[in-house]
C-alpha positions as CSV (number, residue, x, y, z in Angstrom):
1,M,0.0,0.1,0.1
2,T,1.1,3.5,-0.6
3,R,1.2,6.0,2.2
4,R,-2.1,7.6,1.2
5,Q,-3.7,4.1,1.1
6,R,-2.4,3.3,4.5
7,R,-3.9,6.5,6.0
8,A,-7.3,5.7,4.3
9,F,-7.0,2.2,5.9
10,Y,-6.3,3.6,9.4
11,R,-9.2,6.1,9.1
12,I,-11.6,3.3,8.2
13,L,-10.4,1.0,11.0
14,G,-10.6,3.9,13.4
15,A,-14.1,4.7,12.4
16,A,-15.1,1.1,12.6
17,L,-13.8,1.0,16.2
18,L,-15.6,4.2,17.1
19,L,-18.8,3.1,15.5
20,A,-18.6,-0.2,17.6
21,A,-18.0,1.8,20.7
22,A,-20.9,4.3,19.9
23,V,-23.3,1.4,19.3
24,V,-22.4,-0.1,22.7
25,L,-22.8,3.3,24.5
26,T,-26.2,4.0,22.9
27,H,-27.5,0.6,24.0
28,T,-26.2,0.8,27.5
29,L,-25.3,4.0,29.3
30,L,-26.9,6.4,26.7
31,A,-30.0,4.2,25.9
32,K,-32.4,6.8,27.4
33,A,-30.3,9.8,26.5
34,A,-31.7,12.6,24.2
35,L,-31.1,12.0,20.4
36,G,-28.8,15.0,20.3
37,W,-26.4,13.2,22.8
38,Q,-26.6,10.1,20.9
39,L,-25.8,12.0,17.7
40,M,-22.7,13.4,19.3
41,V,-21.4,10.0,20.1
42,F,-21.7,8.9,16.5
43,L,-20.3,12.1,15.1
44,P,-16.5,11.4,15.7
45,A,-16.7,8.1,13.8
46,Y,-18.7,9.8,10.9
47,L,-16.3,12.8,10.6
48,L,-13.2,10.6,10.7
49,V,-14.2,8.6,7.8
50,G,-16.5,11.0,6.0
51,L,-15.0,14.5,6.3
52,D,-13.0,14.2,3.0
53,V,-16.2,13.2,1.2
54,L,-18.0,16.2,2.7
55,R,-15.2,18.5,1.6
56,K,-15.1,17.1,-2.0
57,A,-18.9,17.5,-2.2
58,G,-18.7,21.1,-0.9
59,R,-15.8,22.0,-3.3
60,N,-17.6,20.5,-6.2
61,L,-20.8,22.5,-5.4
62,V,-18.7,25.7,-5.4
63,H,-17.4,24.9,-8.8
64,G,-20.8,24.0,-10.1
65,Q,-20.1,20.1,-10.3
66,V,-23.2,19.1,-8.3
67,F,-24.2,15.7,-9.2
68,D,-21.3,13.1,-8.5
69,E,-20.9,10.2,-6.1
70,N,-19.4,12.5,-3.4
71,F,-22.7,14.7,-3.4
72,L,-24.8,11.4,-3.4
73,M,-23.0,10.1,-0.4
74,A,-22.9,13.3,1.5
75,L,-26.7,13.8,0.9
76,A,-27.6,10.2,1.8
77,T,-25.6,10.1,4.9
78,L,-26.4,13.6,6.3
79,G,-30.1,12.8,5.6
80,A,-29.8,9.5,7.7
81,L,-28.2,11.5,10.6
82,G,-30.9,14.0,10.6
83,M,-33.8,11.6,9.9
84,G,-34.1,10.5,13.7
85,F,-35.3,14.0,14.6
86,L,-38.4,13.7,12.5
87,P,-41.8,12.7,14.0
88,A,-42.4,8.9,14.0
89,A,-38.9,8.3,12.8
90,E,-36.3,5.9,14.0
91,P,-32.7,7.2,14.4
92,E,-30.2,5.9,11.8
93,F,-27.0,7.3,13.2
94,A,-25.2,4.0,13.0
95,E,-26.5,3.3,9.5
96,A,-25.2,6.6,8.3
97,V,-21.7,5.9,9.7
98,F,-21.8,2.2,8.3
99,V,-22.7,3.5,4.7
100,M,-19.8,6.0,4.8
101,I,-17.3,3.3,6.2
102,F,-18.3,0.8,3.4
103,Y,-18.1,3.6,0.8
104,Q,-14.6,4.5,1.8
105,T,-13.8,0.8,1.8
106,G,-14.8,0.6,-1.7
107,E,-12.8,3.6,-2.5
108,L,-9.7,2.1,-1.0
109,F,-10.2,-1.1,-2.9
110,Q,-10.5,0.8,-6.1
111,S,-7.3,2.7,-5.3
112,V,-5.5,-0.6,-4.7
113,A,-6.8,-2.0,-7.8
114,V,-5.8,0.9,-10.0
115,G,-2.5,0.8,-8.3
116,K,-2.0,-2.8,-9.4
117,S,-3.0,-1.9,-12.9
118,R,-0.5,1.0,-12.9
119,R,2.2,-1.2,-11.5
120,S,1.6,-3.6,-14.6
121,I,2.1,-0.7,-16.9
122,A,5.1,0.3,-14.8
123,A,6.6,-3.0,-15.6
124,L,6.7,-1.8,-19.2
125,M,7.8,1.7,-17.9
126,S,10.8,0.1,-16.2
127,I,12.4,0.1,-19.7
128,R,13.1,3.8,-19.2
129,P,16.9,4.1,-18.6
130,D,18.2,6.2,-15.9
131,T,21.8,6.8,-17.2
132,A,24.0,6.2,-20.2
133,R,27.8,5.3,-19.9
134,V,29.2,7.5,-22.8
135,V,32.7,7.2,-23.9
136,R,34.4,10.6,-24.2
137,N,38.2,11.2,-24.6
138,G,38.7,7.5,-23.8
139,A,37.0,7.7,-20.5
140,E,33.5,6.5,-19.6
141,L,31.0,9.0,-18.1
142,E,27.7,8.3,-16.7
143,V,25.2,11.0,-18.0
144,A,21.4,11.4,-18.7
145,P,20.5,9.5,-21.9
146,D,19.2,12.7,-23.4
147,A,22.7,14.3,-22.9
148,V,24.2,11.8,-25.5
149,A,24.4,13.1,-29.1
150,V,23.9,11.0,-32.2
151,G,27.2,9.5,-33.3
152,E,28.7,9.2,-29.7
153,V,29.7,5.7,-28.4
154,I,28.2,4.3,-25.3
155,A,29.4,1.3,-23.3
156,V,26.8,-1.2,-22.0
157,R,27.9,-3.7,-19.5
158,A,26.4,-7.1,-18.7
159,G,23.2,-6.7,-16.7
160,E,22.6,-3.1,-17.8
161,R,19.7,-1.7,-19.9
162,I,20.5,-0.3,-23.2
163,P,19.8,3.4,-22.9
164,L,19.9,4.4,-26.6
165,D,19.3,2.9,-30.1
166,G,22.4,2.2,-32.0
167,I,24.8,-0.3,-33.8
168,V,27.2,-2.5,-32.1
169,L,30.9,-1.4,-32.7
170,E,32.7,-3.8,-30.2
171,G,31.9,-7.0,-28.5
172,E,29.0,-9.5,-28.5
173,S,26.3,-10.4,-26.2
174,E,22.8,-11.9,-25.9
175,I,20.1,-9.2,-25.6
176,N,16.9,-9.7,-23.5
177,T,13.9,-8.1,-25.4
178,L,11.3,-9.5,-23.0
179,A,10.1,-6.0,-21.8
180,L,9.5,-4.9,-25.5
181,T,8.4,-8.1,-27.2
182,G,7.1,-10.3,-24.4
183,E,9.6,-13.0,-25.8
184,A,11.8,-14.7,-23.0
185,A,14.2,-16.1,-25.7
186,P,17.4,-13.7,-25.9
187,R,18.6,-12.5,-29.2
188,F,22.4,-12.6,-30.1
189,A,24.0,-9.2,-31.1
190,S,27.6,-8.8,-32.5
191,V,29.4,-6.1,-34.4
192,G,27.3,-4.5,-36.9
193,D,24.0,-5.6,-35.5
194,T,21.3,-3.0,-34.5
195,V,20.3,-2.8,-30.8
196,I,17.5,-0.8,-29.5
197,S,16.8,1.1,-26.1
198,G,14.8,-0.7,-23.4
199,C,16.4,-4.1,-24.0
200,T,18.8,-5.6,-21.4
201,N,22.4,-6.6,-22.1
202,I,22.7,-10.2,-20.6
203,S,26.2,-11.5,-21.0
204,G,29.2,-9.5,-22.6
205,M,30.1,-5.9,-22.7
206,I,29.3,-4.0,-26.0
207,R,30.1,-0.7,-27.3
208,V,27.3,0.9,-29.4
209,R,27.5,3.9,-31.7
210,V,24.3,5.9,-31.0
211,T,22.0,6.3,-34.1
212,R,19.1,8.3,-32.6
213,A,18.8,10.9,-30.0
214,Y,16.9,9.8,-26.8
215,A,13.7,11.8,-27.7
216,Q,13.4,9.8,-31.0
217,S,14.6,6.5,-29.5
218,T,12.4,3.3,-29.3
219,V,12.1,3.5,-25.6
220,A,11.0,7.2,-25.5
221,R,8.4,6.7,-28.2
222,I,6.9,3.6,-26.7
223,L,6.7,5.2,-23.2
224,Q,5.0,8.3,-24.8
225,L,2.4,6.0,-26.4
226,V,1.6,4.2,-23.2
227,E,1.2,7.4,-21.2
228,E,-1.1,8.9,-23.9
229,S,-3.3,5.7,-24.2
230,A,-5.6,6.7,-21.4
231,A,-6.7,9.8,-23.4
232,R,-8.2,7.7,-26.3
233,K,-11.5,6.5,-24.9
234,S,-13.5,3.6,-26.3
235,R,-17.2,3.8,-27.1
236,S,-18.1,2.0,-24.0
237,E,-16.1,4.5,-21.8
238,R,-17.7,7.5,-23.6
239,F,-21.2,5.9,-23.1
240,I,-20.6,5.5,-19.3
241,T,-19.4,9.1,-19.1
242,R,-22.5,10.4,-20.8
243,F,-24.6,7.9,-18.8
244,A,-23.4,9.2,-15.4
245,R,-23.8,12.8,-16.6
246,F,-27.7,12.3,-17.0
247,Y,-28.1,9.4,-14.6
248,T,-26.9,11.0,-11.4
249,P,-29.2,14.2,-11.6
250,S,-32.1,11.8,-12.5
251,V,-31.9,9.6,-9.4
252,V,-31.5,12.8,-7.3
253,I,-34.7,14.2,-8.7
254,A,-36.4,10.7,-8.4
255,A,-35.3,10.4,-4.8
256,V,-36.6,13.8,-3.8
257,M,-40.0,12.8,-5.5
258,L,-39.9,9.4,-3.7
259,A,-39.5,11.4,-0.4
260,F,-42.2,14.0,-0.9
261,L,-44.9,12.8,-3.3
262,P,-46.2,9.6,-1.6
263,P,-46.7,11.4,1.8
264,L,-48.5,14.4,0.0
265,L,-50.7,11.9,-1.9
266,A,-51.5,9.9,1.2
267,G,-53.0,12.9,2.8
268,D,-50.9,12.4,6.1
269,F,-47.5,14.0,5.3
270,A,-46.1,14.1,8.9
271,G,-47.1,10.5,9.5
272,H,-45.6,9.0,6.4
273,F,-42.6,11.4,5.5
274,A,-40.1,9.6,7.8
275,R,-40.8,6.2,6.1
276,W,-40.5,7.5,2.6
277,L,-37.5,9.6,3.4
278,A,-35.7,6.5,4.6
279,R,-36.6,4.8,1.2
280,A,-35.4,7.9,-0.6
281,L,-32.0,7.9,1.2
282,S,-31.6,4.1,0.4
283,F,-32.5,5.0,-3.1
284,L,-29.6,7.6,-3.3
285,V,-27.1,5.0,-1.9
286,I,-28.0,2.4,-4.3
287,S,-28.0,4.7,-7.2
288,C,-24.3,5.8,-6.9
289,P,-22.8,4.9,-10.2
290,C,-19.3,4.3,-9.0
291,A,-19.4,0.6,-10.0
292,L,-19.7,1.7,-13.6
293,V,-17.6,4.8,-13.5
294,I,-14.7,2.9,-11.8
295,S,-14.8,-0.6,-13.3
296,V,-15.3,0.1,-16.9
297,P,-12.2,2.4,-17.4
298,L,-10.2,0.1,-15.0
299,A,-11.1,-3.0,-17.2
300,F,-9.8,-1.1,-20.4
301,F,-6.7,0.2,-18.5
302,G,-6.0,-3.4,-17.3
303,G,-6.4,-4.7,-20.8
304,I,-4.0,-2.3,-22.2
305,G,-1.6,-3.2,-19.3
306,G,-1.9,-6.9,-19.9
307,A,-1.4,-6.5,-23.7
308,S,1.9,-4.5,-23.0
309,R,3.2,-7.5,-20.8
310,M,3.0,-9.8,-24.0
311,G,4.6,-7.2,-26.3
312,V,1.5,-5.6,-27.8
313,L,1.1,-1.9,-27.7
314,I,-2.3,-0.6,-27.9
315,K,-2.6,3.2,-28.2
316,G,-5.9,3.6,-26.5
317,S,-9.1,1.7,-25.2
318,N,-10.9,2.8,-28.5
319,Y,-8.4,0.8,-30.4
320,L,-8.6,-2.2,-28.1
321,E,-12.4,-2.2,-28.7
322,A,-11.9,-2.0,-32.4
323,L,-9.3,-4.9,-32.2
324,A,-11.9,-7.1,-30.3
325,R,-14.6,-6.4,-33.0
326,T,-12.2,-7.5,-35.9
327,E,-14.2,-9.0,-38.7
328,I,-11.9,-8.6,-41.8
329,A,-8.2,-9.0,-41.4
330,V,-6.1,-7.6,-44.4
331,F,-2.5,-8.4,-44.6
332,D,0.4,-6.9,-46.5
333,K,2.6,-9.9,-47.7
334,T,6.3,-8.9,-47.8
335,G,7.8,-8.5,-44.3
336,T,4.4,-9.4,-42.6
337,L,3.5,-12.9,-43.7
338,T,6.9,-13.5,-45.4
339,K,10.3,-13.0,-43.9
340,G,11.2,-10.1,-46.2
341,S,14.8,-11.6,-46.4
342,F,15.0,-11.9,-50.2
343,T,17.6,-14.1,-52.1
344,V,18.4,-14.3,-55.7
345,T,17.3,-17.6,-57.0
346,E,17.5,-17.3,-60.8
347,I,19.2,-15.0,-63.4
348,V,18.0,-15.0,-67.0
349,S,20.0,-12.9,-69.4
350,R,19.6,-11.9,-73.1
351,G,22.9,-10.7,-75.1
352,I,24.7,-10.1,-71.8
353,S,26.4,-12.5,-69.3
354,H,24.7,-13.4,-66.0
355,E,27.4,-11.6,-64.0
356,A,27.2,-8.4,-66.1
357,L,23.3,-8.4,-65.8
358,L,23.6,-8.8,-62.0
359,L,26.3,-6.0,-61.7
360,L,24.3,-3.6,-63.9
361,A,21.1,-4.2,-61.8
362,A,23.1,-3.9,-58.5
363,A,24.5,-0.7,-59.5
364,V,21.1,0.8,-60.2
365,E,19.4,-0.7,-57.2
366,A,22.2,0.3,-54.8
367,Q,20.5,3.6,-54.5
368,S,17.2,2.0,-53.2
369,N,16.2,0.8,-49.7
370,H,13.6,-1.6,-50.9
371,P,14.2,-5.2,-49.7
372,V,14.2,-6.6,-53.2
373,A,16.9,-4.0,-54.2
374,K,19.1,-4.9,-51.2
375,A,18.8,-8.6,-52.2
376,V,20.1,-7.7,-55.7
377,V,23.0,-5.8,-54.2
378,R,23.8,-8.6,-51.8
379,A,23.9,-11.1,-54.6
380,A,26.6,-9.0,-56.3
381,G,28.9,-9.4,-53.2
382,E,32.0,-7.5,-53.0
383,A,32.3,-6.7,-56.7
384,D,33.0,-3.1,-57.7
385,L,29.8,-1.7,-59.2
386,P,29.5,0.7,-62.1
387,Q,29.0,4.3,-61.2
388,V,25.5,5.5,-62.2
389,T,24.0,9.0,-62.3
390,Q,20.6,10.7,-62.3
391,V,19.1,7.9,-60.2
392,S,15.3,8.0,-59.9
393,E,13.2,5.6,-57.8
394,I,9.6,5.2,-58.8
395,A,7.4,4.2,-55.9
396,G,6.0,0.6,-56.7
397,K,7.8,0.2,-59.9
398,G,11.6,0.3,-59.6
399,V,14.7,2.5,-60.3
400,Q,15.9,4.3,-63.3
401,A,19.5,5.6,-63.8
402,V,22.0,6.7,-66.4
403,L,25.2,4.6,-67.0
404,D,27.9,5.7,-69.6
405,G,25.2,7.9,-71.3
406,A,22.5,4.9,-71.5
407,A,19.2,4.9,-69.6
408,V,18.9,1.9,-67.4
409,A,15.5,0.7,-65.9
410,V,15.5,-2.0,-63.2
411,G,12.2,-3.0,-61.9
412,N,8.8,-4.7,-62.4
413,A,6.8,-5.2,-65.4
414,A,5.0,-1.8,-65.0
415,L,8.3,0.0,-65.2
416,M,9.2,-1.9,-68.3
417,R,6.1,-0.9,-70.0
418,A,6.7,2.7,-69.0
419,V,10.0,2.6,-70.9
420,D,8.4,0.9,-73.9
421,V,9.8,-2.6,-73.2
422,E,7.4,-5.6,-73.2
423,P,8.6,-8.0,-70.6
424,P,8.4,-11.7,-71.2
425,A,6.1,-13.9,-69.2
426,V,8.1,-15.6,-66.4
427,S,6.8,-18.8,-64.8
428,S,9.2,-18.9,-62.0
429,V,7.7,-18.2,-58.5
430,G,9.1,-15.2,-56.7
431,S,9.5,-11.6,-57.3
432,V,11.0,-10.7,-60.7
433,V,13.3,-7.7,-61.5
434,F,13.4,-6.9,-65.2
435,V,16.4,-5.0,-66.7
436,A,16.4,-2.8,-69.8
437,R,18.8,-0.5,-71.3
438,D,18.0,2.2,-73.8
439,G,14.7,0.5,-74.6
440,A,16.2,-3.0,-75.1
441,Y,15.4,-5.9,-72.8
442,L,18.5,-7.5,-71.2
443,G,17.0,-10.1,-68.9
444,H,15.5,-10.7,-65.3
445,I,16.4,-11.7,-61.9
446,V,14.0,-13.9,-59.7
447,I,14.0,-13.2,-56.0
448,S,12.3,-15.4,-53.5
449,D,11.0,-14.7,-50.1
450,A,10.2,-17.5,-47.5
451,V,6.9,-17.6,-45.6
452,K,7.3,-16.8,-41.9
453,L,7.3,-19.6,-39.5
454,G,3.8,-19.7,-37.9
455,A,2.1,-17.5,-40.5
456,A,-0.2,-20.2,-41.6
457,A,-1.0,-21.1,-38.0
458,A,-1.8,-17.4,-37.3
459,I,-4.4,-17.2,-40.2
460,A,-6.0,-20.5,-38.8
461,A,-6.1,-19.0,-35.3
462,L,-7.7,-15.8,-36.5
463,R,-10.4,-17.9,-38.0
464,Q,-11.0,-19.7,-34.8
465,C,-11.2,-16.2,-33.1
466,G,-14.2,-15.4,-35.5
467,V,-12.4,-13.3,-38.0
468,R,-14.7,-13.9,-41.0
469,R,-12.4,-12.8,-44.0
470,T,-8.6,-12.8,-44.4
471,V,-7.3,-10.9,-47.5
472,M,-3.7,-10.5,-48.7
473,L,-2.4,-7.4,-50.6
474,T,0.9,-7.4,-52.4
475,G,2.8,-5.6,-55.2
476,D,4.2,-8.9,-56.1
477,R,3.3,-10.9,-59.3
478,R,0.1,-13.0,-59.4
479,A,2.1,-16.3,-59.4
480,A,4.1,-15.4,-56.4
481,A,0.9,-14.1,-54.5
482,A,-1.1,-17.1,-55.5
483,E,1.6,-19.5,-54.1
484,T,1.9,-17.5,-50.8
485,A,-1.9,-17.4,-50.3
486,A,-2.2,-21.1,-51.0
487,A,0.6,-21.8,-48.4
488,L,-1.1,-19.8,-45.8
489,G,-4.7,-20.8,-46.4
490,I,-5.8,-17.3,-47.5
491,S,-8.6,-17.5,-50.0
492,E,-8.7,-13.8,-51.0
493,W,-5.7,-11.9,-52.5
494,R,-4.9,-9.1,-54.7
495,A,-1.5,-8.8,-56.6
496,E,0.5,-6.4,-58.5
497,L,-0.6,-3.5,-56.5
498,L,1.0,0.0,-56.1
499,P,0.9,1.6,-52.6
500,A,-2.1,3.7,-53.7
501,D,-3.8,0.7,-55.0
502,K,-3.7,-1.0,-51.6
503,V,-5.6,2.2,-50.2
504,V,-8.3,1.6,-52.8
505,E,-8.6,-2.1,-52.0
506,V,-9.0,-1.3,-48.4
507,E,-11.6,1.3,-49.2
508,T,-13.5,-1.2,-51.2
509,L,-13.4,-3.7,-48.4
510,L,-14.6,-1.0,-45.9
511,A,-17.5,-0.3,-48.0
512,T,-18.8,-3.8,-47.9
513,P,-21.6,-4.6,-45.5
514,R,-20.2,-5.8,-42.1
515,K,-20.9,-5.8,-38.4
516,G,-17.3,-5.6,-37.1
517,T,-14.1,-3.7,-38.0
518,L,-11.4,-4.0,-40.6
519,A,-7.8,-4.5,-39.4
520,F,-4.9,-3.9,-41.7
521,V,-1.7,-5.7,-40.7
522,G,1.6,-4.4,-42.3
523,D,5.1,-4.0,-41.6
524,G,4.6,-0.3,-40.8
525,I,7.3,1.0,-43.1
526,N,5.7,1.2,-46.5
527,D,2.1,0.8,-45.5
528,A,1.5,3.9,-43.4
529,P,-1.3,5.2,-45.7
530,V,-3.2,1.9,-45.4
531,L,-2.6,1.5,-41.6
532,T,-4.1,4.9,-41.1
533,R,-7.1,4.2,-43.4
534,A,-8.2,0.9,-41.8
535,D,-10.4,0.8,-38.7
536,V,-7.5,-0.5,-36.8
537,G,-3.9,-0.5,-38.2
538,I,-1.6,-3.1,-36.8
539,A,2.2,-3.0,-37.3
540,M,3.8,-6.4,-37.0
541,G,7.4,-7.0,-36.4
542,A,7.9,-3.3,-35.7
543,L,10.6,-3.4,-33.2
544,G,12.2,0.1,-33.5
545,A,10.5,1.0,-36.6
546,D,9.5,4.6,-36.6
547,A,6.9,4.5,-39.2
548,A,5.1,1.6,-37.5
549,I,4.9,3.3,-34.1
550,E,3.7,6.5,-35.9
551,A,1.0,5.1,-38.3
552,A,-0.3,2.0,-36.4
553,D,-3.1,1.9,-33.8
554,V,-1.7,-1.5,-32.4
555,V,1.9,-2.4,-32.6
556,L,3.2,-6.0,-32.3
557,M,6.7,-5.5,-31.0
558,D,8.2,-8.8,-32.3
559,D,8.0,-10.7,-35.6
560,D,5.7,-13.6,-34.7
561,P,2.4,-13.3,-36.5
562,R,0.7,-15.7,-34.2
563,K,0.7,-12.9,-31.7
564,L,-1.9,-11.2,-33.6
565,A,-4.7,-13.9,-32.8
566,T,-3.4,-13.8,-29.2
567,A,-3.9,-9.9,-29.2
568,V,-7.5,-10.3,-30.6
569,R,-8.4,-13.0,-28.0
570,H,-7.1,-10.7,-25.2
571,A,-9.0,-7.7,-26.6
572,R,-12.2,-9.7,-26.8
573,R,-11.8,-11.1,-23.3
574,T,-11.2,-7.5,-22.0
575,L,-14.4,-6.2,-23.8
576,G,-16.3,-9.2,-22.3
577,I,-15.3,-8.2,-18.9
578,V,-16.5,-4.6,-19.5
579,R,-19.9,-6.0,-20.5
580,Q,-20.1,-8.2,-17.5
581,N,-19.5,-5.2,-15.3
582,I,-22.2,-3.1,-17.0
583,V,-24.8,-6.0,-16.8
584,L,-23.8,-6.8,-13.1
585,A,-24.1,-3.0,-12.1
586,L,-27.2,-2.1,-13.8
587,G,-28.9,-5.4,-13.1
588,V,-28.4,-5.5,-9.4
589,K,-28.9,-1.8,-8.8
590,G,-32.1,-1.8,-10.9
591,A,-33.5,-4.7,-9.0
592,I,-32.8,-3.2,-5.5
593,L,-33.8,0.2,-6.6
594,A,-37.3,-1.0,-7.6
595,C,-37.7,-3.1,-4.4
596,S,-36.4,-0.2,-2.2
597,A,-38.9,2.2,-3.8
598,L,-41.8,-0.3,-3.3
599,G,-40.8,-0.8,0.4
600,L,-40.2,-4.6,-0.2
601,L,-36.8,-4.7,1.6
602,G,-37.9,-4.0,5.3
603,A,-35.1,-4.3,7.7
604,W,-32.7,-5.2,4.9
605,Q,-33.2,-1.9,3.2
606,M,-30.0,-0.1,4.2
607,P,-27.7,-3.3,4.1
608,L,-28.9,-4.2,0.6
609,A,-28.5,-0.6,-0.4
610,I,-24.9,-0.7,0.9
611,F,-24.3,-4.0,-1.1
612,A,-25.9,-2.4,-4.2
613,D,-23.4,0.4,-4.1
614,V,-20.1,-0.8,-2.5
615,G,-20.6,-4.5,-2.9
616,V,-21.3,-4.3,-6.6
617,A,-18.4,-1.9,-7.0
618,V,-15.9,-4.3,-5.3
619,L,-17.2,-7.2,-7.4
620,A,-17.0,-5.1,-10.6
621,I,-13.4,-3.9,-9.7
622,L,-12.3,-7.5,-8.9
623,N,-13.7,-8.6,-12.3
624,S,-11.8,-5.8,-14.0
625,M,-8.6,-6.8,-12.5
626,R,-8.8,-10.1,-14.5
627,A,-8.0,-8.0,-17.7
628,L,-4.5,-7.6,-16.3
629,R,-3.9,-11.3,-16.5
630,V,-2.3,-12.5,-19.8
631,Q,-3.7,-16.0,-20.7
632,A,-0.9,-18.3,-21.4
633,K,-2.6,-20.0,-24.2
634,K,0.1,-21.3,-26.5
635,P,-0.3,-20.0,-30.2
636,L,-1.3,-22.6,-32.8
637,G,1.6,-24.0,-34.8
């Protein structure tokens, strides 16, 4: 418990002891004393546990915020304290203190539950580095991470957390990425490998050249996303907020009418008022909406915290709700369902040697960051590449350049047609890079990409989750797309798409009649427009990718596609908990409200009123805390 929670606990305990003493006194020594003296005996217990509620209610009244739970509790308990002075009324001093004690007990329980949720989020927040060991003038200095400039070298010893993104210059080690990906298996890093902030260096000492300032580092961006997630409310939360805004004044008006109308209609106001006032006060206690106002946001908050523990960043409860309602899952192919690690598997040349074709293509592609272009350059190895000029990359088509005065085009069939070259039909499976020079076709290079381990199981698991349609979009050739779709069990696919075409395809799918949402899953680098347009954009394998964290609504921090189905199951489980809380709170409160108004509860009126308020709130909070737990169901495959 925090210091504040401990103080609240001691106030509740002290008030309970004072209440017990007051009950004993009023039934023994003060049994025949005036009501004023009996009230004075109960006041210390009431003020000890209820003074802060009275202060909050008064402060809110001054600021015009009349109808909240503090106002309801203050009105109900003060009314109970004063009711005994009415004609033909029984004193309810003990009941007033009892209601306030149980209300404060529920508030304490809520505080502890929220604290547990925040500690779960803090487990992710622990990735925040405190210091960085920067190497300057041959000496290691401990400084704040934001004091390290790009290009400087930092030393990370075994057991320390990596404070900044960078590239390993010296040493090798195993890196624990659990805090970011949810995966316990360490990753090996050696010279030339990229490491990101927030991970832990397990074994050896490494020196890292910083590639990004702290403000732009992976850890800083992730922490910012988590801290801002509470601001993005789901439809359920917005409904509860609006509901409470109208619900609370409505029940106050209903309670006033319940206290005054029946005695007036009965013709004997003085004789009946005390009984109806007692029912109205119970009505106020029951109607307090704290079970909904507390438990629904807490369930979403816990759901986001639980997701973060398994390496899934959800930017807000609105996106968690959208993820839970996924009906159509649309996938990019390269880097999402396939490894994106292309290799040259075939070279076909015409009027030029294979080696010369490869060197020519590599010289032009060397200026591109596309995975296919990088595969061509890798295949050329350490050979000296010809010098090209006037390089121009055309999105979704390829690269054009000038070599020794000749115009060279390297890319797909669309680029060939753009330079008046008709490419031949290629039966080989894989991505095909055509090469032309001054309008003459020189040959093509076939590049293959392997399907990710577990991708087929991920598609099957999504179907088991109730996702009705799975669609694959790719800029690759139809033959390669058909082979990948068949291997993964995807029945719908679209091939030979430019980036703008993918947006059009998603727009078409969004226009189809459906009850749920459309999720687009991409690598987050080339798919930002589509990620933004979908109902929920999901970036997969986005560890350290700026574009993914910027554009996506949900970020899967490792490269396992099976985690998508796990995230959908978790989101649906969280939404189920929210619905359970709404049904529990409204059902119990509605039933006891009706019985209280009709006078059917008798001596159980106040105890049941307390249960309808505090008891239901505690049950709803306990239920909400289940969203924190991550189900350890092993992914299929």
